[in-house]
C-alpha positions in Angstrom: 131.2 89.6 43.1 128.9 91.2 40.4 128.3 87.8 39.0 126.8 86.3 42.6 125.1 89.6 42.8 123.1 88.9 39.7 123.2 85.2 40.6 120.8 86.4 43.2 118.8 88.4 41.6 115.1 87.3 42.1 114.8 88.9 38.0 116.9 89.7 35.8 115.3 93.4 35.9 115.8 93.8 39.7 118.9 96.4 40.8 122.1 95.3 42.8 120.9 97.9 45.0 117.4 95.8 46.0 120.2 92.9 45.7 121.8 94.2 49.1 119.0 95.4 50.7 117.4 92.4 50.5 120.6 90.7 51.9 120.7 93.2 53.9 117.9 93.1 55.9 118.0 89.3 56.4 121.1 89.6 57.7 120.4 92.1 60.6 117.8 90.1 63.1 115.1 92.6 64.2 114.8 90.2 67.2 117.8 89.9 69.1 118.3 87.3 71.8 117.5 89.0 75.4 119.8 88.3 78.3 117.9 85.0 79.7 118.1 83.3 76.8 121.8 84.2 76.4 121.9 83.1 80.7 119.9 79.6 79.5 122.5 78.9 76.5 125.4 80.0 78.5 124.0 77.2 81.4 122.7 74.6 78.7 126.3 74.9 77.3 127.4 74.3 80.6 125.9 70.9 81.6 126.8 70.2 77.6 130.6 70.3 79.0 129.9 68.5 82.5 128.4 65.7 80.8 124.8 66.6 81.7 123.0 65.1 78.9 121.1 62.4 77.9 120.5 61.2 74.5 117.3 61.2 72.4 117.5 56.9 73.0 118.1 56.8 76.7 115.0 59.7 77.7 112.4 57.4 75.2 113.5 54.4 77.0 113.1 56.1 80.5 109.5 57.4 79.6 108.8 53.8 77.6 108.4 55.6 74.5 109.5 53.2 71.3 
C-alpha cells in the first residue's frame, strides 16, 4: 500500500495524507445524478434490452450521411 501511495505522489515531498486527500476528492462526485437523469438512464437501458436501438451506420444511412 505504501509503495502504491508513493507512486501516486505529485512530488517526492508530498505527504501521504495529501495523496489520500487528493484521491478522496477525485472519488466523491460533487454533482451526483438527479432523479430525472437516473430515470432517463433506466429508460435507455430498457430500450436497449427491448432491442429499440439503431446502429450508427443505420442512422447515417437513413439521413444520407456517409
